[in-house]
C-alpha positions as YAML, in Angstrom:
chain: A
units: angstrom
residues:
- id: 1
  name: MET
  ca: [-34.13, 1.26, -5.75]
- id: 2
  name: THR
  ca: [-32.47, 4.17, -3.97]
- id: 3
  name: GLN
  ca: [-30.57, 3.11, -0.85]
- id: 4
  name: ASP
  ca: [-31.18, 4.76, 2.53]
- id: 5
  name: LEU
  ca: [-28.72, 7.47, 3.52]
- id: 6
  name: PRO
  ca: [-26.32, 5.49, 5.81]
- id: 7
  name: ALA
  ca: [-26.03, 2.59, 3.36]
- id: 8
  name: ARG
  ca: [-25.61, 4.95, 0.40]
- id: 9
  name: MET
  ca: [-22.90, 6.92, 2.18]
- id: 10
  name: LEU
  ca: [-20.97, 3.73, 2.93]
- id: 11
  name: ARG
  ca: [-21.37, 2.60, -0.65]
- id: 12
  name: LEU
  ca: [-20.13, 5.96, -1.93]
- id: 13
  name: LEU
  ca: [-17.09, 5.86, 0.34]
- id: 14
  name: SER
  ca: [-16.33, 2.31, -0.76]
- id: 15
  name: LEU
  ca: [-16.43, 3.36, -4.42]
- id: 16
  name: LEU
  ca: [-14.10, 6.30, -3.80]
- id: 17
  name: GLN
  ca: [-11.58, 3.96, -2.18]
- id: 18
  name: THR
  ca: [-11.45, 1.56, -5.13]
- id: 19
  name: ARG
  ca: [-10.45, 3.98, -7.91]
- id: 20
  name: ARG
  ca: [-8.44, 7.16, -8.24]
- id: 21
  name: THR
  ca: [-11.15, 9.31, -9.85]
- id: 22
  name: TRP
  ca: [-14.90, 8.96, -10.43]
- id: 23
  name: SER
  ca: [-17.07, 11.29, -12.47]
- id: 24
  name: GLY
  ca: [-20.26, 12.52, -10.86]
- id: 25
  name: THR
  ca: [-22.30, 10.72, -13.52]
- id: 26
  name: GLU
  ca: [-20.57, 7.41, -12.81]
- id: 27
  name: LEU
  ca: [-21.21, 7.71, -9.09]
- id: 28
  name: ALA
  ca: [-24.85, 8.65, -9.67]
- id: 29
  name: GLU
  ca: [-25.35, 5.60, -11.89]
- id: 30
  name: ARG
  ca: [-23.69, 3.26, -9.41]
- id: 31
  name: LEU
  ca: [-25.74, 4.59, -6.50]
- id: 32
  name: GLY
  ca: [-29.01, 5.01, -8.39]
- id: 33
  name: VAL
  ca: [-29.37, 8.67, -7.42]
- id: 34
  name: THR
  ca: [-29.18, 12.10, -9.06]
- id: 35
  name: LEU
  ca: [-26.05, 14.21, -9.49]
- id: 36
  name: ARG
  ca: [-27.44, 16.62, -6.92]
- id: 37
  name: THR
  ca: [-27.69, 13.82, -4.37]
- id: 38
  name: VAL
  ca: [-24.11, 12.79, -5.12]
- id: 39
  name: ARG
  ca: [-22.91, 16.33, -4.46]
- id: 40
  name: ARG
  ca: [-24.78, 16.46, -1.16]
- id: 41
  name: ASP
  ca: [-23.34, 13.09, -0.11]
- id: 42
  name: ILE
  ca: [-19.84, 14.26, -1.04]
- id: 43
  name: ASP
  ca: [-20.34, 17.29, 1.22]
- id: 44
  name: ARG
  ca: [-21.45, 14.97, 4.05]
- id: 45
  name: LEU
  ca: [-18.27, 12.92, 3.68]
- id: 46
  name: ARG
  ca: [-16.19, 16.07, 3.83]
- id: 47
  name: ASP
  ca: [-17.98, 17.09, 7.02]
- id: 48
  name: LEU
  ca: [-17.02, 13.70, 8.50]
- id: 49
  name: GLY
  ca: [-13.35, 14.35, 7.75]
- id: 50
  name: TYR
  ca: [-12.90, 12.52, 4.44]
- id: 51
  name: PRO
  ca: [-10.78, 14.70, 2.09]
- id: 52
  name: VAL
  ca: [-12.80, 14.31, -1.12]
- id: 53
  name: GLN
  ca: [-11.47, 16.55, -3.89]
- id: 54
  name: GLY
  ca: [-13.54, 17.70, -6.83]
- id: 55
  name: THR
  ca: [-12.34, 18.86, -10.24]
- id: 56
  name: THR
  ca: [-14.20, 20.43, -13.15]
- id: 57
  name: GLY
  ca: [-14.00, 20.08, -16.90]
- id: 58
  name: THR
  ca: [-14.33, 17.11, -19.25]
- id: 59
  name: ALA
  ca: [-11.91, 15.05, -17.16]
- id: 60
  name: GLY
  ca: [-13.35, 16.28, -13.88]
- id: 61
  name: GLY
  ca: [-14.68, 14.18, -11.07]
- id: 62
  name: TYR
  ca: [-14.19, 13.20, -7.47]
- id: 63
  name: ARG
  ca: [-11.26, 11.58, -5.76]
- id: 64
  name: LEU
  ca: [-10.43, 10.60, -2.20]
- id: 65
  name: ALA
  ca: [-7.21, 12.43, -1.41]
- id: 66
  name: ALA
  ca: [-4.73, 12.21, 1.44]
- id: 67
  name: GLY
  ca: [-5.67, 14.36, 4.43]
- id: 68
  name: THR
  ca: [-4.02, 15.40, 7.65]
- id: 69
  name: ASP
  ca: [-5.73, 12.61, 9.59]
- id: 70
  name: LEU
  ca: [-6.49, 9.00, 8.69]
- id: 71
  name: PRO
  ca: [-10.28, 8.54, 8.41]
- id: 72
  name: PRO
  ca: [-11.97, 5.15, 8.93]
- id: 73
  name: LEU
  ca: [-11.53, 2.70, 6.06]
- id: 74
  name: LEU
  ca: [-14.27, 0.46, 4.71]
- id: 75
  name: LEU
  ca: [-13.42, -3.21, 4.26]
- id: 76
  name: ASP
  ca: [-15.64, -6.07, 3.20]
- id: 77
  name: ASP
  ca: [-15.39, -9.45, 4.95]
- id: 78
  name: GLU
  ca: [-12.82, -10.95, 2.57]
- id: 79
  name: GLU
  ca: [-10.65, -7.83, 2.62]
- id: 80
  name: ALA
  ca: [-10.67, -7.70, 6.44]
- id: 81
  name: VAL
  ca: [-9.62, -11.36, 6.76]
- id: 82
  name: ALA
  ca: [-6.97, -10.97, 4.04]
- id: 83
  name: ILE
  ca: [-5.43, -7.95, 5.77]
- id: 84
  name: ALA
  ca: [-5.46, -9.69, 9.14]
- id: 85
  name: VAL
  ca: [-3.68, -12.72, 7.69]
- id: 86
  name: ALA
  ca: [-1.14, -10.52, 5.88]
- id: 87
  name: LEU
  ca: [-0.42, -8.61, 9.08]
- id: 88
  name: ARG
  ca: [-0.05, -11.83, 11.03]
- id: 89
  name: THR
  ca: [2.60, -13.15, 8.63]
- id: 90
  name: ALA
  ca: [4.35, -9.87, 7.77]
- id: 91
  name: THR
  ca: [8.06, -10.69, 7.65]
- id: 92
  name: SER
  ca: [9.09, -9.21, 4.30]
- id: 93
  name: GLY
  ca: [12.20, -7.09, 3.89]
- id: 94
  name: VAL
  ca: [10.60, -3.83, 5.00]
- id: 95
  name: THR
  ca: [12.11, -1.84, 7.87]
- id: 96
  name: GLY
  ca: [10.09, -2.18, 11.09]
- id: 97
  name: ILE
  ca: [7.27, -4.09, 9.40]
- id: 98
  name: GLU
  ca: [6.90, -6.77, 12.08]
- id: 99
  name: GLU
  ca: [6.34, -4.38, 15.00]
- id: 100
  name: THR
  ca: [4.07, -2.12, 12.93]
- id: 101
  name: ALA
  ca: [2.05, -5.11, 11.73]
- id: 102
  name: VAL
  ca: [1.43, -6.29, 15.30]
- id: 103
  name: ARG
  ca: [0.04, -2.88, 16.28]
- id: 104
  name: ALA
  ca: [-2.19, -2.71, 13.21]
- id: 105
  name: LEU
  ca: [-3.42, -6.27, 13.75]
- id: 106
  name: ALA
  ca: [-4.42, -5.50, 17.34]
- id: 107
  name: LYS
  ca: [-6.50, -2.52, 16.17]
- id: 108
  name: LEU
  ca: [-8.15, -4.50, 13.39]
- id: 109
  name: GLU
  ca: [-9.03, -7.46, 15.59]
- id: 110
  name: GLN
  ca: [-10.60, -5.15, 18.16]
- id: 111
  name: VAL
  ca: [-13.33, -4.13, 15.70]
- id: 112
  name: LEU
  ca: [-13.73, -7.36, 13.74]
- id: 113
  name: PRO
  ca: [-17.20, -8.96, 13.91]
- id: 114
  name: GLN
  ca: [-17.27, -12.25, 15.82]
- id: 115
  name: ARG
  ca: [-17.78, -14.31, 12.65]
- id: 116
  name: LEU
  ca: [-14.59, -12.88, 11.12]
- id: 117
  name: ARG
  ca: [-12.64, -12.98, 14.35]
- id: 118
  name: ARG
  ca: [-13.14, -16.75, 14.49]
- id: 119
  name: GLN
  ca: [-11.69, -17.11, 10.99]
- id: 120
  name: VAL
  ca: [-8.66, -15.01, 11.80]
- id: 121
  name: THR
  ca: [-8.12, -16.82, 15.11]
- id: 122
  name: ALA
  ca: [-8.21, -20.17, 13.32]
- id: 123
  name: ILE
  ca: [-5.61, -19.00, 10.83]
- id: 124
  name: GLN
  ca: [-3.40, -17.61, 13.61]
- id: 125
  name: ALA
  ca: [-3.57, -20.94, 15.44]
- id: 126
  name: THR
  ca: [-2.37, -22.88, 12.41]
- id: 127
  name: ALA
  ca: [0.06, -20.47, 10.71]
- id: 128
  name: ALA
  ca: [3.05, -18.49, 11.89]
- id: 129
  name: PRO
  ca: [5.80, -16.56, 10.11]
- id: 130
  name: LEU
  ca: [9.28, -18.08, 10.12]
- id: 131
  name: PRO
  ca: [12.16, -15.71, 9.37]
- id: 132
  name: VAL
  ca: [14.81, -17.85, 7.69]
- id: 133
  name: PRO
  ca: [18.53, -17.07, 7.46]
- id: 134
  name: TRP
  ca: [18.61, -16.96, 3.68]
- id: 135
  name: SER
  ca: [15.81, -14.36, 3.53]
- id: 136
  name: THR
  ca: [17.71, -11.72, 5.46]
- id: 137
  name: GLY
  ca: [19.24, -8.79, 3.69]
- id: 138
  name: PRO
  ca: [18.78, -5.08, 2.92]
- id: 139
  name: GLU
  ca: [15.42, -3.70, 4.03]
- id: 140
  name: ALA
  ca: [13.23, -1.24, 2.15]
- id: 141
  name: ASP
  ca: [11.84, 1.95, 3.66]
- id: 142
  name: PRO
  ca: [8.03, 1.56, 3.96]
- id: 143
  name: THR
  ca: [7.43, 5.22, 3.09]
- id: 144
  name: VAL
  ca: [9.45, 4.80, -0.09]
- id: 145
  name: LEU
  ca: [7.47, 1.69, -0.98]
- id: 146
  name: ALA
  ca: [4.17, 3.49, -0.35]
- id: 147
  name: THR
  ca: [5.12, 6.43, -2.56]
- id: 148
  name: LEU
  ca: [6.29, 4.21, -5.39]
- id: 149
  name: ALA
  ca: [3.27, 1.90, -5.12]
- id: 150
  name: THR
  ca: [0.94, 4.88, -5.50]
- id: 151
  name: ALA
  ca: [2.93, 6.14, -8.49]
- id: 152
  name: CYS
  ca: [2.72, 2.68, -10.10]
- id: 153
  name: ARG
  ca: [-1.03, 2.59, -9.59]
- id: 154
  name: ASP
  ca: [-1.59, 6.08, -10.95]
- id: 155
  name: HIS
  ca: [1.00, 5.88, -13.77]
- id: 156
  name: GLU
  ca: [2.64, 9.02, -12.35]
- id: 157
  name: THR
  ca: [6.22, 9.90, -13.22]
- id: 158
  name: VAL
  ca: [8.57, 10.19, -10.24]
- id: 159
  name: THR
  ca: [12.06, 11.47, -9.60]
- id: 160
  name: PHE
  ca: [14.40, 9.92, -7.03]
- id: 161
  name: THR
  ca: [18.00, 9.63, -5.95]
- id: 162
  name: TYR
  ca: [19.62, 6.31, -6.82]
- id: 163
  name: ARG
  ca: [22.93, 4.71, -5.83]
- id: 164
  name: THR
  ca: [24.27, 2.11, -8.24]
- id: 165
  name: GLY
  ca: [26.08, -1.06, -7.24]
- id: 166
  name: LYS
  ca: [29.36, 0.76, -7.94]
- id: 167
  name: GLY
  ca: [28.44, 3.54, -5.51]
- id: 168
  name: VAL
  ca: [27.60, 6.20, -8.10]
- id: 169
  name: THR
  ca: [24.72, 8.41, -6.90]
- id: 170
  name: GLY
  ca: [22.52, 10.54, -9.13]
- id: 171
  name: ARG
  ca: [19.00, 11.82, -9.68]
- id: 172
  name: ARG
  ca: [16.68, 9.73, -11.87]
- id: 173
  name: ARG
  ca: [13.35, 10.32, -13.57]
- id: 174
  name: ALA
  ca: [11.19, 7.32, -14.40]
- id: 175
  name: GLU
  ca: [7.68, 6.02, -15.04]
- id: 176
  name: PRO
  ca: [7.04, 3.35, -12.36]
- id: 177
  name: HIS
  ca: [5.43, 0.13, -13.55]
- id: 178
  name: ALA
  ca: [5.49, -2.33, -10.63]
- id: 179
  name: LEU
  ca: [7.15, -3.34, -7.38]
- id: 180
  name: VAL
  ca: [8.55, -6.86, -7.11]
- id: 181
  name: ALA
  ca: [9.64, -8.52, -3.86]
- id: 182
  name: ALA
  ca: [12.41, -11.02, -4.62]
- id: 183
  name: ALA
  ca: [13.04, -11.94, -0.98]
- id: 184
  name: PRO
  ca: [14.67, -10.22, 0.69]
- id: 185
  name: VAL
  ca: [15.26, -7.48, -1.91]
- id: 186
  name: TRP
  ca: [12.51, -5.22, -3.27]
- id: 187
  name: TYR
  ca: [12.79, -3.96, -6.86]
- id: 188
  name: LEU
  ca: [11.12, -1.20, -8.82]
- id: 189
  name: VAL
  ca: [10.43, -1.95, -12.48]
- id: 190
  name: ALA
  ca: [10.25, 1.39, -14.28]
- id: 191
  name: TYR
  ca: [10.83, 3.08, -17.62]
- id: 192
  name: ASP
  ca: [13.79, 5.46, -17.38]
- id: 193
  name: THR
  ca: [12.70, 8.48, -19.43]
- id: 194
  name: GLU
  ca: [16.19, 10.00, -19.60]
- id: 195
  name: HIS
  ca: [17.82, 6.83, -20.96]
- id: 196
  name: ASP
  ca: [14.71, 5.83, -22.91]
- id: 197
  name: GLU
  ca: [14.72, 2.23, -21.70]
- id: 198
  name: TRP
  ca: [13.33, -0.11, -19.06]
- id: 199
  name: ARG
  ca: [15.35, -0.30, -15.86]
- id: 200
  name: LEU
  ca: [15.44, -2.28, -12.64]
- id: 201
  name: PHE
  ca: [16.05, -0.33, -9.42]
- id: 202
  name: ARG
  ca: [16.76, -1.79, -5.97]
- id: 203
  name: ILE
  ca: [14.53, -0.08, -3.42]
- id: 204
  name: ASP
  ca: [17.20, -0.16, -0.69]
- id: 205
  name: ARG
  ca: [19.38, 2.02, -2.93]
- id: 206
  name: LEU
  ca: [16.57, 4.43, -3.77]
- id: 207
  name: THR
  ca: [15.80, 7.54, -1.68]
- id: 208
  name: ASP
  ca: [13.64, 10.65, -1.81]
- id: 209
  name: PRO
  ca: [11.05, 9.51, -4.37]
- id: 210
  name: THR
  ca: [9.04, 12.56, -5.47]
- id: 211
  name: PRO
  ca: [5.87, 12.44, -7.59]
- id: 212
  name: THR
  ca: [5.98, 14.97, -10.42]
- id: 213
  name: GLY
  ca: [2.24, 15.26, -10.99]
- id: 214
  name: HIS
  ca: [2.74, 14.13, -14.59]
- id: 215
  name: ARG
  ca: [0.73, 11.06, -15.57]
- id: 216
  name: ALA
  ca: [1.96, 8.99, -18.51]
- id: 217
  name: ALA
  ca: [0.21, 6.34, -20.56]
- id: 218
  name: ALA
  ca: [1.11, 2.81, -19.48]
- id: 219
  name: ARG
  ca: [3.93, 1.32, -21.56]
- id: 220
  name: GLU
  ca: [4.12, -2.29, -22.67]
- id: 221
  name: LEU
  ca: [6.61, -4.20, -20.54]
- id: 222
  name: PRO
  ca: [9.09, -6.37, -22.52]
- id: 223
  name: ALA
  ca: [8.09, -9.46, -20.54]
- id: 224
  name: THR
  ca: [4.98, -11.43, -19.63]
- id: 225
  name: ASP
  ca: [4.81, -9.67, -16.26]
- id: 226
  name: ALA
  ca: [6.95, -7.68, -13.83]
- id: 227
  name: ALA
  ca: [8.16, -10.76, -11.92]
- id: 228
  name: ALA
  ca: [9.32, -12.41, -15.15]
- id: 229
  name: TYR
  ca: [11.14, -9.22, -16.13]
- id: 230
  name: VAL
  ca: [12.98, -9.08, -12.79]
- id: 231
  name: ALA
  ca: [13.88, -12.78, -12.99]
- id: 232
  name: ALA
  ca: [15.30, -12.36, -16.51]
- id: 233
  name: ARG
  ca: [17.31, -9.28, -15.56]
- id: 234
  name: LEU
  ca: [18.74, -10.93, -12.46]
- id: 235
  name: ALA
  ca: [19.65, -14.03, -14.45]
- id: 236
  name: ALA
  ca: [21.49, -11.93, -17.04]
- id: 237
  name: ALA
  ca: [23.35, -9.79, -14.50]
- id: 238
  name: PRO
  ca: [27.17, -10.26, -14.43]
- id: 239
  name: ALA
  ca: [28.61, -11.98, -11.37]
- id: 240
  name: ARG
  ca: [32.01, -12.88, -9.96]
- id: 241
  name: TYR
  ca: [31.42, -16.64, -9.93]
- id: 242
  name: ALA
  ca: [29.69, -18.84, -12.51]
- id: 243
  name: PHE
  ca: [28.83, -22.54, -12.56]
- id: 244
  name: HIS
  ca: [27.48, -24.63, -15.44]
- id: 245
  name: ALA
  ca: [26.46, -28.28, -15.42]
- id: 246
  name: VAL
  ca: [24.32, -30.78, -17.31]
- id: 247
  name: VAL
  ca: [21.93, -32.22, -14.73]
- id: 248
  name: PRO
  ca: [20.09, -35.57, -15.04]
- id: 249
  name: ALA
  ca: [16.64, -34.15, -14.23]
- id: 250
  name: ASP
  ca: [13.85, -32.21, -15.91]
- id: 251
  name: PRO
  ca: [13.82, -28.38, -15.61]
- id: 252
  name: ALA
  ca: [10.94, -28.25, -13.09]
- id: 253
  name: THR
  ca: [12.76, -30.62, -10.76]
- id: 254
  name: VAL
  ca: [16.06, -28.75, -11.07]
- id: 255
  name: ARG
  ca: [14.42, -25.38, -10.36]
- id: 256
  name: ALA
  ca: [12.61, -26.78, -7.34]
- id: 257
  name: ARG
  ca: [15.78, -28.33, -5.89]
- id: 258
  name: THR
  ca: [18.14, -25.43, -6.54]
- id: 259
  name: HIS
  ca: [15.73, -22.48, -6.26]
- id: 260
  name: ALA
  ca: [17.31, -21.21, -9.46]
- id: 261
  name: LEU
  ca: [15.80, -18.43, -11.55]
- id: 262
  name: PRO
  ca: [13.76, -19.72, -14.51]
- id: 263
  name: ASP
  ca: [16.25, -18.48, -17.11]
- id: 264
  name: ARG
  ca: [19.06, -20.35, -15.33]
- id: 265
  name: VAL
  ca: [17.63, -23.77, -16.16]
- id: 266
  name: ARG
  ca: [17.22, -25.03, -19.73]
- id: 267
  name: ARG
  ca: [15.66, -28.23, -21.04]
- id: 268
  name: VAL
  ca: [17.87, -30.62, -23.02]
- id: 269
  name: ASP
  ca: [15.42, -33.52, -23.21]
- id: 270
  name: GLU
  ca: [12.78, -35.15, -21.01]
- id: 271
  name: THR
  ca: [15.31, -36.29, -18.40]
- id: 272
  name: THR
  ca: [18.16, -33.77, -18.76]
- id: 273
  name: SER
  ca: [18.63, -30.04, -18.18]
- id: 274
  name: THR
  ca: [21.41, -27.50, -18.13]
- id: 275
  name: LEU
  ca: [21.97, -25.49, -14.96]
- id: 276
  name: ASP
  ca: [23.69, -22.09, -14.99]
- id: 277
  name: LEU
  ca: [24.34, -20.39, -11.66]
- id: 278
  name: ALA
  ca: [26.02, -17.06, -10.99]
- id: 279
  name: ALA
  ca: [26.65, -15.02, -7.84]
- id: 280
  name: ASP
  ca: [29.12, -12.68, -6.23]
- id: 281
  name: ASP
  ca: [28.96, -14.79, -3.06]
- id: 282
  name: PRO
  ca: [30.24, -18.37, -3.62]
- id: 283
  name: HIS
  ca: [28.16, -19.62, -0.70]
- id: 284
  name: HIS
  ca: [25.00, -18.88, -2.67]
- id: 285
  name: ILE
  ca: [26.09, -21.20, -5.48]
- id: 286
  name: ALA
  ca: [27.24, -23.86, -3.01]
- id: 287
  name: GLY
  ca: [23.90, -23.77, -1.24]
- id: 288
  name: GLN
  ca: [22.00, -24.18, -4.49]
- id: 289
  name: LEU
  ca: [24.13, -27.13, -5.57]
- id: 290
  name: LEU
  ca: [23.36, -29.02, -2.37]
- id: 291
  name: GLY
  ca: [19.82, -29.52, -3.55]
- id: 292
  name: THR
  ca: [20.46, -31.46, -6.76]
- id: 293
  name: ASP
  ca: [22.43, -34.37, -8.21]
- id: 294
  name: LEU
  ca: [25.02, -33.30, -10.75]
- id: 295
  name: GLY
  ca: [25.90, -35.21, -13.88]
- id: 296
  name: PRO
  ca: [29.31, -36.50, -15.04]
- id: 297
  name: SER
  ca: [32.30, -34.34, -14.18]
- id: 298
  name: HIS
  ca: [33.08, -33.60, -17.82]
- id: 299
  name: THR
  ca: [29.78, -31.69, -18.11]
- id: 300
  name: ILE
  ca: [30.71, -29.27, -15.30]
- id: 301
  name: HIS
  ca: [32.31, -25.93, -16.15]
- id: 302
  name: GLY
  ca: [32.64, -22.53, -14.48]
- id: 303
  name: THR
  ca: [34.88, -20.09, -12.69]
- id: 304
  name: PRO
  ca: [37.99, -21.93, -11.40]
- id: 305
  name: GLU
  ca: [38.17, -19.62, -8.35]
- id: 306
  name: LEU
  ca: [34.87, -21.12, -7.20]
- id: 307
  name: ALA
  ca: [36.45, -24.54, -6.62]
- id: 308
  name: PRO
  ca: [38.19, -23.80, -3.27]
- id: 309
  name: HIS
  ca: [34.95, -22.52, -1.79]
- id: 310
  name: LEU
  ca: [33.09, -25.68, -2.84]
- id: 311
  name: GLU
  ca: [35.92, -27.84, -1.48]
- id: 312
  name: ARG
  ca: [35.78, -26.15, 1.92]
- id: 313
  name: LEU
  ca: [32.05, -26.68, 2.13]
- id: 314
  name: ALA
  ca: [32.45, -30.32, 1.08]
- id: 315
  name: HIS
  ca: [35.06, -30.91, 3.80]
- id: 316
  name: ARG
  ca: [32.80, -29.37, 6.44]
- id: 317
  name: LEU
  ca: [29.97, -31.67, 5.41]
- id: 318
  name: LEU
  ca: [32.28, -34.70, 5.38]
- id: 319
  name: ARG
  ca: [33.52, -33.91, 8.88]
- id: 320
  name: ALA
  ca: [29.93, -33.61, 10.10]
- id: 321
  name: ALA
  ca: [29.01, -36.92, 8.44]
- id: 322
  name: HIS
  ca: [32.01, -38.77, 9.90]
- id: 323
  name: ALA
  ca: [31.27, -37.35, 13.35]
- id: 324
  name: LEU
  ca: [27.78, -38.79, 13.15]
- id: 325
  name: ASN
  ca: [29.17, -42.11, 11.93]
- id: 326
  name: ARG
  ca: [31.52, -42.27, 14.92]
- id: 327
  name: GLN
  ca: [28.58, -41.72, 17.23]
- id: 328
  name: GLY
  ca: [26.76, -44.63, 15.65]
- id: 329
  name: HIS
  ca: [29.87, -46.87, 15.55]
- id: 330
  name: PRO
  ca: [32.23, -45.64, 18.30]
- id: 331
  name: SER
  ca: [34.52, -48.69, 18.11]
- id: 332
  name: GLU
  ca: [35.15, -48.45, 14.37]
- id: 333
  name: GLU
  ca: [38.21, -46.72, 12.98]
- id: 334
  name: CYS
  ca: [38.46, -44.86, 9.73]
- id: 335
  name: ALA
  ca: [39.09, -47.32, 6.93]
- id: 336
  name: GLU
  ca: [41.11, -44.85, 4.90]
- id: 337
  name: PRO
  ca: [43.42, -42.12, 6.17]
- id: 338
  name: GLY
  ca: [43.00, -38.63, 4.81]
- id: 339
  name: THR
  ca: [39.25, -38.90, 4.30]
- id: 340
  name: GLY
  ca: [38.53, -36.26, 6.90]
- id: 341
  name: CYS
  ca: [37.19, -38.58, 9.61]
- id: 342
  name: GLU
  ca: [40.29, -38.52, 11.76]
- id: 343
  name: PRO
  ca: [40.01, -36.28, 14.86]
...
């Protein structure tokens, strides 16, 4: 049955927002109307300020393009609640995201129906973002993220300026595949067309991304998904300090306690795993080791220069522990000199 005009217009706009391009025939079938009606409805949307572009030919169709002004967006109930929750807890490593999210949330809540407002209010009352010290770091430019996200979605080749970890800057050309947020750093997984291989790019080192207008067929990623690819590349990256140990626990337990990347933990048997850690900052390794019990000393190997850093951390923890012990037993003296409990 053909929908009335207002409902059909909303349905048409919703369809245009879910996919890059629709043919006139596809839209007519979805809406249950003729091609002529679709064309008239497209003209009505344009009159309302929605920049709907039309192309001809075998690959022709309609697409909702970017205009000079932001027109109203259509959201269903689940989408509206999901966006409100995401805005409420927006603390990812994106420059200015918290302040921007608060403004956007205020606008969204102003127009939410009462039934949805109650859901969002309930979530706000029971959940709050908590910025933690270990999640701080370089922040990504939101405009860069938006450009790259669109290129990933549309399989459109982009060029950009990239600065390597060694400070070398140059222009790159790549086919974006996905964005991965490995808190606090954002990464772009892309196929480098000049070097003919998959690459991992840090967003905070990437500037001036420019779409080329060239769309390429999606390539098969050499991993189960983008997150797995990033985890494997990070695990294989060279680092200044390395630590290896045989740990008396299963891999799942070790990963949970150390927050280690999947490829850093290997199963030996049902109760034993190997743990390989690497970082340029020794404090990162020290922090990970605090979460798990290590095995015998003869199973521990690594960079000798890491030892002094671990010793200093151990002494700090011992001093804190002895201070607490003195509070609980103020009359007791240290049983052994040189243990770190003396004032």
